[in-house]
PDB file as gemmi writes it, atoms N, CA and C in Angstrom:
CRYST1    1.000    1.000    1.000  90.00  90.00  90.00 P 1                      
ATOM      1  N   MET A   1     -34.988 -28.099 -65.144  1.00  0.00           N  
ATOM      2  CA  MET A   1     -33.691 -29.015 -65.528  1.00  0.00           C  
ATOM      3  C   MET A   1     -33.476 -30.334 -66.684  1.00  0.00           C  
ATOM      4  N   GLY A   2     -32.455 -30.192 -67.196  1.00  0.00           N  
ATOM      5  CA  GLY A   2     -32.346 -30.805 -68.716  1.00  0.00           C  
ATOM      6  C   GLY A   2     -31.642 -31.914 -68.237  1.00  0.00           C  
ATOM      7  N   ALA A   3     -31.456 -33.104 -69.429  1.00  0.00           N  
ATOM      8  CA  ALA A   3     -30.520 -33.945 -68.992  1.00  0.00           C  
ATOM      9  C   ALA A   3     -29.457 -33.765 -70.064  1.00  0.00           C  
ATOM     10  N   GLU A   4     -28.393 -34.701 -69.935  1.00  0.00           N  
ATOM     11  CA  GLU A   4     -27.036 -34.520 -70.871  1.00  0.00           C  
ATOM     12  C   GLU A   4     -28.020 -35.161 -72.237  1.00  0.00           C  
ATOM     13  N   GLN A   5     -27.706 -35.188 -73.235  1.00  0.00           N  
ATOM     14  CA  GLN A   5     -27.534 -35.789 -74.580  1.00  0.00           C  
ATOM     15  C   GLN A   5     -26.985 -37.379 -74.377  1.00  0.00           C  
ATOM     16  N   SER A   6     -25.987 -37.731 -73.442  1.00  0.00           N  
ATOM     17  CA  SER A   6     -25.469 -38.880 -73.649  1.00  0.00           C  
ATOM     18  C   SER A   6     -26.503 -39.453 -72.594  1.00  0.00           C  
ATOM     19  N   LEU A   7     -27.760 -39.058 -71.608  1.00  0.00           N  
ATOM     20  CA  LEU A   7     -28.263 -39.765 -70.921  1.00  0.00           C  
ATOM     21  C   LEU A   7     -29.459 -40.198 -71.461  1.00  0.00           C  
ATOM     22  N   ILE A   8     -29.855 -39.557 -72.635  1.00  0.00           N  
ATOM     23  CA  ILE A   8     -30.928 -39.401 -73.516  1.00  0.00           C  
ATOM     24  C   ILE A   8     -30.696 -40.597 -74.377  1.00  0.00           C  
ATOM     25  N   ASP A   9     -29.654 -40.318 -75.043  1.00  0.00           N  
ATOM     26  CA  ASP A   9     -29.380 -42.035 -75.835  1.00  0.00           C  
ATOM     27  C   ASP A   9     -29.545 -42.675 -75.398  1.00  0.00           C  
ATOM     28  N   GLU A  10     -28.927 -42.941 -74.171  1.00  0.00           N  
ATOM     29  CA  GLU A  10     -28.469 -44.611 -73.115  1.00  0.00           C  
ATOM     30  C   GLU A  10     -30.199 -44.742 -72.406  1.00  0.00           C  
ATOM     31  N   ALA A  11     -31.228 -44.004 -72.282  1.00  0.00           N  
ATOM     32  CA  ALA A  11     -31.817 -44.758 -72.256  1.00  0.00           C  
ATOM     33  C   ALA A  11     -33.092 -45.013 -73.309  1.00  0.00           C  
ATOM     34  N   PHE A  12     -32.400 -44.689 -74.374  1.00  0.00           N  
ATOM     35  CA  PHE A  12     -33.022 -44.974 -75.807  1.00  0.00           C  
ATOM     36  C   PHE A  12     -32.988 -47.177 -76.130  1.00  0.00           C  
ATOM     37  N   ASP A  13     -31.401 -47.096 -75.386  1.00  0.00           N  
ATOM     38  CA  ASP A  13     -31.215 -48.797 -75.479  1.00  0.00           C  
ATOM     39  C   ASP A  13     -31.319 -49.265 -74.279  1.00  0.00           C  
ATOM     40  N   PRO A  14     -31.627 -50.245 -74.629  1.00  0.00           N  
ATOM     41  CA  PRO A  14     -31.882 -50.857 -73.462  1.00  0.00           C  
ATOM     42  C   PRO A  14     -30.414 -51.753 -73.085  1.00  0.00           C  
ATOM     43  N   LEU A  15     -30.016 -51.478 -73.977  1.00  0.00           N  
ATOM     44  CA  LEU A  15     -28.120 -52.732 -73.547  1.00  0.00           C  
ATOM     45  C   LEU A  15     -27.325 -51.780 -72.899  1.00  0.00           C  
ATOM     46  N   GLU A  16     -27.517 -50.278 -72.771  1.00  0.00           N  
ATOM     47  CA  GLU A  16     -26.282 -49.326 -72.040  1.00  0.00           C  
ATOM     48  C   GLU A  16     -26.578 -49.558 -70.701  1.00  0.00           C  
ATOM     49  N   SER A  17     -27.494 -49.928 -69.846  1.00  0.00           N  
ATOM     50  CA  SER A  17     -27.100 -50.004 -68.401  1.00  0.00           C  
ATOM     51  C   SER A  17     -26.226 -50.897 -67.861  1.00  0.00           C  
ATOM     52  N   ASP A  18     -25.924 -50.801 -67.023  1.00  0.00           N  
ATOM     53  CA  ASP A  18     -24.556 -51.577 -65.807  1.00  0.00           C  
ATOM     54  C   ASP A  18     -25.600 -52.512 -65.391  1.00  0.00           C  
ATOM     55  N   GLU A  19     -26.902 -51.719 -65.152  1.00  0.00           N  
ATOM     56  CA  GLU A  19     -27.761 -52.476 -63.786  1.00  0.00           C  
ATOM     57  C   GLU A  19     -28.989 -53.553 -65.130  1.00  0.00           C  
ATOM     58  N   GLU A  20     -29.618 -53.959 -64.590  1.00  0.00           N  
ATOM     59  CA  GLU A  20     -30.693 -54.497 -64.848  1.00  0.00           C  
ATOM     60  C   GLU A  20     -31.177 -53.690 -66.307  1.00  0.00           C  
ATOM     61  N   PRO A  21     -31.170 -54.432 -66.985  1.00  0.00           N  
ATOM     62  CA  PRO A  21     -31.642 -53.671 -68.850  1.00  0.00           C  
ATOM     63  C   PRO A  21     -33.181 -52.854 -68.360  1.00  0.00           C  
ATOM     64  N   HIS A  22     -33.021 -51.301 -68.701  1.00  0.00           N  
ATOM     65  CA  HIS A  22     -34.372 -50.686 -68.897  1.00  0.00           C  
ATOM     66  C   HIS A  22     -34.678 -50.908 -70.751  1.00  0.00           C  
ATOM     67  N   VAL A  23     -35.959 -50.900 -70.668  1.00  0.00           N  
ATOM     68  CA  VAL A  23     -36.169 -51.309 -72.118  1.00  0.00           C  
ATOM     69  C   VAL A  23     -37.667 -50.686 -72.406  1.00  0.00           C  
ATOM     70  N   GLY A  24     -38.047 -49.530 -71.789  1.00  0.00           N  
ATOM     71  CA  GLY A  24     -39.342 -48.444 -71.489  1.00  0.00           C  
ATOM     72  C   GLY A  24     -39.206 -47.758 -72.764  1.00  0.00           C  
ATOM     73  N   LEU A  25     -38.150 -47.033 -73.098  1.00  0.00           N  
ATOM     74  CA  LEU A  25     -38.185 -46.194 -74.250  1.00  0.00           C  
ATOM     75  C   LEU A  25     -37.918 -46.659 -74.817  1.00  0.00           C  
ATOM     76  N   ALA A  26     -37.230 -47.939 -75.054  1.00  0.00           N  
ATOM     77  CA  ALA A  26     -36.831 -48.496 -76.664  1.00  0.00           C  
ATOM     78  C   ALA A  26     -38.513 -48.985 -77.057  1.00  0.00           C  
ATOM     79  N   LEU A  27     -38.780 -49.393 -76.433  1.00  0.00           N  
ATOM     80  CA  LEU A  27     -39.796 -50.707 -76.777  1.00  0.00           C  
ATOM     81  C   LEU A  27     -41.128 -49.317 -76.948  1.00  0.00           C  
ATOM     82  N   THR A  28     -41.087 -48.540 -76.457  1.00  0.00           N  
ATOM     83  CA  THR A  28     -41.997 -47.712 -77.040  1.00  0.00           C  
ATOM     84  C   THR A  28     -41.898 -47.184 -78.096  1.00  0.00           C  
ATOM     85  N   LYS A  29     -40.461 -46.614 -78.192  1.00  0.00           N  
ATOM     86  CA  LYS A  29     -40.011 -46.065 -79.337  1.00  0.00           C  
ATOM     87  C   LYS A  29     -40.375 -47.482 -80.863  1.00  0.00           C  
ATOM     88  N   ALA A  30     -39.981 -48.530 -80.555  1.00  0.00           N  
ATOM     89  CA  ALA A  30     -40.153 -49.458 -81.180  1.00  0.00           C  
ATOM     90  C   ALA A  30     -41.911 -49.411 -81.985  1.00  0.00           C  
ATOM     91  N   VAL A  31     -42.661 -49.864 -80.648  1.00  0.00           N  
ATOM     92  CA  VAL A  31     -44.528 -49.952 -81.412  1.00  0.00           C  
ATOM     93  C   VAL A  31     -44.631 -48.397 -82.054  1.00  0.00           C  
ATOM     94  N   VAL A  32     -44.028 -47.558 -81.618  1.00  0.00           N  
ATOM     95  CA  VAL A  32     -44.551 -45.829 -82.372  1.00  0.00           C  
ATOM     96  C   VAL A  32     -43.892 -45.774 -83.714  1.00  0.00           C  
ATOM     97  N   GLU A  33     -43.108 -46.271 -83.451  1.00  0.00           N  
ATOM     98  CA  GLU A  33     -42.264 -46.075 -85.690  1.00  0.00           C  
ATOM     99  C   GLU A  33     -43.044 -47.753 -86.176  1.00  0.00           C  
ATOM    100  N   GLN A  34     -43.447 -48.378 -85.318  1.00  0.00           N  
ATOM    101  CA  GLN A  34     -44.273 -49.333 -85.981  1.00  0.00           C  
ATOM    102  C   GLN A  34     -45.347 -49.324 -86.760  1.00  0.00           C  
ATOM    103  N   HIS A  35     -46.186 -48.533 -85.926  1.00  0.00           N  
ATOM    104  CA  HIS A  35     -47.299 -47.595 -86.207  1.00  0.00           C  
ATOM    105  C   HIS A  35     -46.951 -46.278 -87.441  1.00  0.00           C  
ATOM    106  N   GLY A  36     -45.725 -46.251 -87.593  1.00  0.00           N  
ATOM    107  CA  GLY A  36     -45.484 -45.087 -88.430  1.00  0.00           C  
ATOM    108  C   GLY A  36     -45.324 -43.684 -87.753  1.00  0.00           C  
ATOM    109  N   GLY A  37     -45.154 -43.512 -86.718  1.00  0.00           N  
ATOM    110  CA  GLY A  37     -45.026 -42.292 -86.057  1.00  0.00           C  
ATOM    111  C   GLY A  37     -43.702 -42.224 -85.466  1.00  0.00           C  
ATOM    112  N   SER A  38     -43.636 -41.229 -84.530  1.00  0.00           N  
ATOM    113  CA  SER A  38     -41.969 -41.088 -84.379  1.00  0.00           C  
ATOM    114  C   SER A  38     -42.253 -40.833 -82.477  1.00  0.00           C  
ATOM    115  N   LEU A  39     -40.819 -40.607 -82.221  1.00  0.00           N  
ATOM    116  CA  LEU A  39     -40.986 -40.460 -80.516  1.00  0.00           C  
ATOM    117  C   LEU A  39     -39.252 -39.917 -80.510  1.00  0.00           C  
ATOM    118  N   GLY A  40     -39.464 -38.516 -79.924  1.00  0.00           N  
ATOM    119  CA  GLY A  40     -37.701 -37.919 -80.096  1.00  0.00           C  
ATOM    120  C   GLY A  40     -38.149 -37.523 -78.642  1.00  0.00           C  
ATOM    121  N   VAL A  41     -37.072 -37.147 -78.280  1.00  0.00           N  
ATOM    122  CA  VAL A  41     -36.943 -36.497 -76.760  1.00  0.00           C  
ATOM    123  C   VAL A  41     -35.403 -35.257 -76.613  1.00  0.00           C  
ATOM    124  N   GLU A  42     -35.688 -33.893 -76.540  1.00  0.00           N  
ATOM    125  CA  GLU A  42     -34.646 -32.624 -76.896  1.00  0.00           C  
ATOM    126  C   GLU A  42     -34.634 -32.448 -75.333  1.00  0.00           C  
ATOM    127  N   SER A  43     -33.513 -31.980 -74.787  1.00  0.00           N  
ATOM    128  CA  SER A  43     -33.524 -31.742 -73.437  1.00  0.00           C  
ATOM    129  C   SER A  43     -32.006 -29.963 -73.812  1.00  0.00           C  
ATOM    130  N   GLU A  44     -32.425 -29.689 -72.597  1.00  0.00           N  
ATOM    131  CA  GLU A  44     -31.253 -28.577 -72.853  1.00  0.00           C  
ATOM    132  C   GLU A  44     -30.450 -28.579 -71.025  1.00  0.00           C  
ATOM    133  N   PRO A  45     -29.572 -28.708 -70.740  1.00  0.00           N  
ATOM    134  CA  PRO A  45     -29.201 -28.938 -69.458  1.00  0.00           C  
ATOM    135  C   PRO A  45     -29.456 -27.576 -68.738  1.00  0.00           C  
ATOM    136  N   GLY A  46     -30.507 -27.786 -67.643  1.00  0.00           N  
ATOM    137  CA  GLY A  46     -30.512 -26.630 -66.919  1.00  0.00           C  
ATOM    138  C   GLY A  46     -31.994 -25.533 -67.479  1.00  0.00           C  
ATOM    139  N   GLY A  47     -32.586 -26.326 -68.746  1.00  0.00           N  
ATOM    140  CA  GLY A  47     -33.757 -25.296 -69.636  1.00  0.00           C  
ATOM    141  C   GLY A  47     -35.270 -26.533 -68.705  1.00  0.00           C  
ATOM    142  N   GLY A  48     -34.730 -27.715 -68.956  1.00  0.00           N  
ATOM    143  CA  GLY A  48     -35.466 -28.777 -68.947  1.00  0.00           C  
ATOM    144  C   GLY A  48     -35.723 -30.211 -70.677  1.00  0.00           C  
ATOM    145  N   THR A  49     -36.498 -30.875 -70.582  1.00  0.00           N  
ATOM    146  CA  THR A  49     -36.712 -31.978 -71.127  1.00  0.00           C  
ATOM    147  C   THR A  49     -38.315 -31.597 -71.762  1.00  0.00           C  
ATOM    148  N   TYR A  50     -37.991 -32.002 -73.451  1.00  0.00           N  
ATOM    149  CA  TYR A  50     -39.159 -32.332 -74.014  1.00  0.00           C  
ATOM    150  C   TYR A  50     -39.681 -33.434 -74.927  1.00  0.00           C  
ATOM    151  N   ALA A  51     -40.764 -34.252 -74.727  1.00  0.00           N  
ATOM    152  CA  ALA A  51     -40.490 -35.633 -75.056  1.00  0.00           C  
ATOM    153  C   ALA A  51     -41.145 -35.386 -76.426  1.00  0.00           C  
ATOM    154  N   GLN A  52     -41.253 -35.863 -77.715  1.00  0.00           N  
ATOM    155  CA  GLN A  52     -43.055 -35.607 -78.217  1.00  0.00           C  
ATOM    156  C   GLN A  52     -42.683 -36.783 -79.284  1.00  0.00           C  
ATOM    157  N   LEU A  53     -44.235 -37.255 -79.134  1.00  0.00           N  
ATOM    158  CA  LEU A  53     -44.831 -38.597 -79.506  1.00  0.00           C  
ATOM    159  C   LEU A  53     -45.874 -38.350 -80.686  1.00  0.00           C  
ATOM    160  N   ARG A  54     -45.537 -38.725 -82.026  1.00  0.00           N  
ATOM    161  CA  ARG A  54     -46.143 -38.430 -82.965  1.00  0.00           C  
ATOM    162  C   ARG A  54     -46.675 -39.509 -83.544  1.00  0.00           C  
ATOM    163  N   LEU A  55     -47.936 -39.816 -84.237  1.00  0.00           N  
ATOM    164  CA  LEU A  55     -48.867 -40.858 -84.833  1.00  0.00           C  
ATOM    165  C   LEU A  55     -49.607 -40.506 -85.958  1.00  0.00           C  
ATOM    166  N   PRO A  56     -49.780 -40.880 -86.813  1.00  0.00           N  
ATOM    167  CA  PRO A  56     -50.143 -40.685 -87.906  1.00  0.00           C  
ATOM    168  C   PRO A  56     -51.542 -40.634 -88.021  1.00  0.00           C  
ATOM    169  N   LEU A  57     -52.471 -39.694 -88.500  1.00  0.00           N  
ATOM    170  CA  LEU A  57     -54.061 -40.330 -88.343  1.00  0.00           C  
ATOM    171  C   LEU A  57     -54.257 -41.459 -89.188  1.00  0.00           C  
ATOM    172  N   ARG A  58     -55.214 -42.230 -88.508  1.00  0.00           N  
ATOM    173  CA  ARG A  58     -56.134 -43.339 -89.332  1.00  0.00           C  
ATOM    174  C   ARG A  58     -56.817 -42.685 -90.003  1.00  0.00           C  
ATOM    175  N   ASP A  59     -56.629 -43.753 -91.376  1.00  0.00           N  
ATOM    176  CA  ASP A  59     -57.861 -43.335 -92.811  1.00  0.00           C  
ATOM    177  C   ASP A  59     -58.979 -43.428 -91.793  1.00  0.00           C  
TER     178      ASP A  59                                                      
END                                                                             
Protein backbone atom coordinates (compact mmCIF):
# COMPACT_ATOMS: atom_id res chain seq x y z
CA MET A 1 0.00 0.00 0.00
CA GLY A 2 1.19 3.49 -0.68
CA ALA A 3 0.73 6.68 1.29
CA GLU A 4 -0.71 10.02 0.25
CA GLN A 5 1.93 12.68 -0.48
CA SER A 6 0.52 14.92 2.27
CA LEU A 7 1.24 12.19 4.85
CA ILE A 8 4.79 11.80 3.58
CA ASP A 9 5.36 15.57 3.74
CA GLU A 10 3.94 15.64 7.28
CA ALA A 11 6.30 12.85 8.36
CA PHE A 12 9.29 15.11 7.57
CA ASP A 13 7.85 18.06 9.55
CA PRO A 14 8.03 17.46 13.31
CA LEU A 15 5.62 20.33 14.02
CA GLU A 16 2.75 19.13 11.81
CA SER A 17 1.40 16.57 14.25
CA ASP A 18 -1.62 17.42 16.41
CA GLU A 19 -0.28 14.97 18.94
CA GLU A 20 3.27 14.59 20.25
CA PRO A 21 5.97 15.92 17.90
CA HIS A 22 7.53 13.23 15.75
CA VAL A 23 11.11 14.07 14.91
CA GLY A 24 12.43 10.77 13.55
CA LEU A 25 12.39 11.44 9.81
CA ALA A 26 13.04 15.17 10.17
CA LEU A 27 16.11 14.51 12.32
CA THR A 28 17.31 11.72 10.05
CA LYS A 29 16.97 13.92 6.97
CA ALA A 30 18.84 16.78 8.67
CA VAL A 31 21.76 14.52 9.66
CA VAL A 32 21.95 12.93 6.21
CA GLU A 33 21.96 16.35 4.52
CA GLN A 34 24.70 17.61 6.89
CA HIS A 35 26.84 14.80 5.54
CA GLY A 36 26.16 15.76 1.93
CA GLY A 37 23.48 13.15 1.32
CA SER A 38 19.79 13.08 0.65
CA LEU A 39 16.71 11.29 1.95
CA GLY A 40 13.57 10.99 -0.12
CA VAL A 41 10.32 9.08 -0.02
CA GLU A 42 8.10 8.37 -3.00
CA SER A 43 4.78 6.64 -2.81
CA GLU A 44 2.02 5.56 -5.12
CA PRO A 45 -1.33 4.95 -3.39
CA GLY A 46 -2.10 1.28 -3.83
CA GLY A 47 1.37 0.63 -5.22
CA GLY A 48 3.76 0.92 -2.31
CA THR A 49 6.24 3.31 -0.76
CA TYR A 50 9.92 3.66 -1.61
CA ALA A 51 12.49 5.39 0.61
CA GLN A 52 15.94 6.27 -0.67
CA LEU A 53 18.87 7.37 1.50
CA ARG A 54 21.98 8.46 -0.37
CA LEU A 55 25.35 9.29 1.17
CA PRO A 56 28.50 10.30 -0.69
CA LEU A 57 31.51 8.00 -0.67
CA ARG A 58 34.17 8.96 1.78
CA ASP A 59 37.53 10.07 0.34
